[in-house]
N, C-alpha and C positions, 0 to 999 in steps of 0.2 A: 374796503370790504365791510359789509354790514354784519354785525354779530348781535345775537340776542341771548339774554340770560335773565336771572333774577338777582337781586342784590339788596343789601341793607346799607342805608346811608350812615356812614360813620362820622363824616366831617364835611363841612362846606367852608370854602375860603373865598371871599369876594375877589373878583378880578375885573378891573376897570370899573365903569359906572354901573353896569347892570348885569354883568356876567358872574358866573360862579365856577370854581373848580370843586368838583364833588368827589369825595373818596368813598368808594363802595367796597364792601366785602361780598364776593360772589362765589358760588360753588364751582364755576367753570373756569374763571380767570383769576381767582384769588383776590388780592387787594389791588384795586385799579383806581386811577384818577381820571376823571372825565371832565371835559369842558362843556358847560351848559350855557348856551347863548340866551341872554336876556331873561333869566328866570326871576330877576328882582323887579321887573316891570309889573304893573298892576294887572295887565291882561296876559300874563305869561301863560303859555300852553302847558307848562309843567305844573301849574297850580301849587299845591302844598306837598307834592310828591318828593321834594328835595329836602324836607325837614329831617333833622337828625333822627335816627332809628327807624325811619320809614322803610318798610319792606315792599319792594316794587318789582314788576317786570320791566326790564329796560332793554333798549336797543342803542347801539352806538356804532359810529362810523370812523374808519381810519385804517391805515396800514397796520399790519401786525406789530411792527416795530415803532409805530408812532408814539411819541412821548406823551401826548395828550389827546386821545381820540375824542370825537365830538358826540355828546349825548343827543340822540335824536328822538327818543320816546321814553316816557316813564309813567307806568300805570300802577297805582297803589294797590297792593294786595292786603296790607295791614299797616296801620299807622302807628300803633303802640302809643296812642294819645294819652292813655292813662298814666304811662310812665313819664312822659314829657310834662304833664300838667302839675306834677308834684316835685318840688325842688329836691327833697331828700332822696326820692326814687331816682331822679335824673342824675344826681351827683354820684350815686352808687354805680349807675350804668356808665357814666363818663369815665370812671376809672377803668372799667372793663374795655371801653372803646380805645382809650389811650394805650392800654397794654396790648391790645390786638394790633394796633398800628405799629407799636414799638417792636413786637416780636415776630410779626409775619412779614416776610419779604414780599415786595410787590410782584404781581403777576405769577405767583406760585400757587396754583390751585390746590386747595385742601378742603375737600368736601366735609371732612370731620369737624374742622374748626368752624366752618359755615353753619353746619347743623347744630353744633354746640352753642353758638351765639344765638341763633334763632330760637332754639328750645329754651335757653336761659331767659331770653326776653319774654317768651310766653309764660314761663313759670313765675317770673317776677310780676307780670301783669295779673296773672291769676291769683297770686298770693295777696295782692292788694295791701291792705293795712297790716297784714301779718308778715310782710316781707322782712327778712333778717339777713345777717351777713353770711349765713351758711350757703345760700344760693350763689352769692358773689364769690365766696371762697372756692366753691366747687368749680366755678368757671375759671378762676385764676389758676388753680392747680391743674385742671385738665388742659388749659391752654398751654401752660408751661410744659406739660408732658408732651403734647402733640407737636410743640415747637422745638422739643429737644433740650429744654432748660429746666426741667423739674428737679427739685432737690432730691437727693437719695436719702430716704429715711427708713430703710428696711435693715440694712446691715452696713458694716464698715465699707466705705467706698474704696479702700485700698486692698484689704485682705479678706473681706467678706465675713468677718466675725460678728457675732451679735454684740451690739453696744447701744448706748443711749445718749451720746454726746455729739451735738451738731456743731459744725464749724462753717461760719458764713463764707470765709475765703475759699473753702473747698467745695461748698455746695453739697455737703454729705455728712453723714455720721462718720466718726472715726473712733477706733478703739485706742486704748492707752498706748499700745505698742506703736501705733502709726501716727501719734500726735507730737512727736519730738520737734520742738522749734516752732510749733503752731500755736497762735494765741486765740482768744475770744471763743472759748467753748460755751455752748448753751445746752443745759440738761433738758431732755425732753421726756415727759412722762409716758408710760405705756398707753394711757388713754388717748393722748394726743397722737401718738403714732398710729393707733387703731383708727382714729377719726381721719387722719391723713390718707391711710390706705383705702378706707371706704370712699372718700371723696375722689380719690384717684381712679377707682375702678367702677364706681356706680354711674348709671345713666342719670341725666338731669331729672327725669320724672320720678326717681326714687328718693331724691334728696330730702323732701319734706316729710318723709316717713320716719326719719331719725330725729331725735330731740336731745342733742348734746347740751350740756350746760353752757351758759354764757362765758364762764371761765375757760372752758376748753376751746370754744370758738375764738375767744380773744387771744389765747396762748398760741394757737395755730396761726391765726391771722398775723400776729407779730412776727413769727418766724418767716412766713411767706413775704411779708412786707420787707423785712431785712434782706432776704434772698433776692427779691426783685430789685431793690435799691442798689445792691452790690453789683448785680449783672448790668444794670443800666448806667451805673456810676452817677446816678442823680435821683432825687426824689421825683415822684410823679407830679406833673403840673396841676392835675386835677386836685391833688391833695393840698397843694399850696393855695389854690383858688378857694377851696372849701374853708381853709383856716382863715382866709382873708375876709370872709363874709360872716364869720362868727365872732 
């Protein structure tokens, strides 16, 4: 069966001497892996359309339950070259890509996640030199929410009372009554809670309208980092790679 959709290249893995396995995020089929025949040859018909982050119209062939359908066509819609050309930009996006692959099940269509990633890449490209961690944090928070893993930072996760102490192992705020026998509390300021709520509910296009301090962004990022590490039970590989090159 021939199927057509659009997709964003998240990852490519060499297969044999000249082939690739390409991981796409698509609106219609979710996260899919496709077999691309001979794209590493000089005269490949796929050209540069399989470069990471490339947004393309694609066609692929295979049974609905085929583990690795064959990519038959890939036409570039937008290359996001400006992001790929700068290492610091690309490293920020690499974290987002790794999170997307980690939290999204294969072949589970989610148009909201697809639109979120596409709009985030557009905002990052448009931001250019002024890009900051806020856009990336918005993506991470919204992805966690859409995937069902967002930390609860509004009220106590057990009784619903108002409180300001976060527990990594619970993924939630907990009040004093509900914290017996639980360790590792993290106090969260009202300003950070407000920033989290804004990022959780606002569209990508609105993010650059707010100008929180670097301290607030750093505090919120640290909480999200710890939450993600606890859920995955490991640090992100992209973080380890970035540390290795500095």
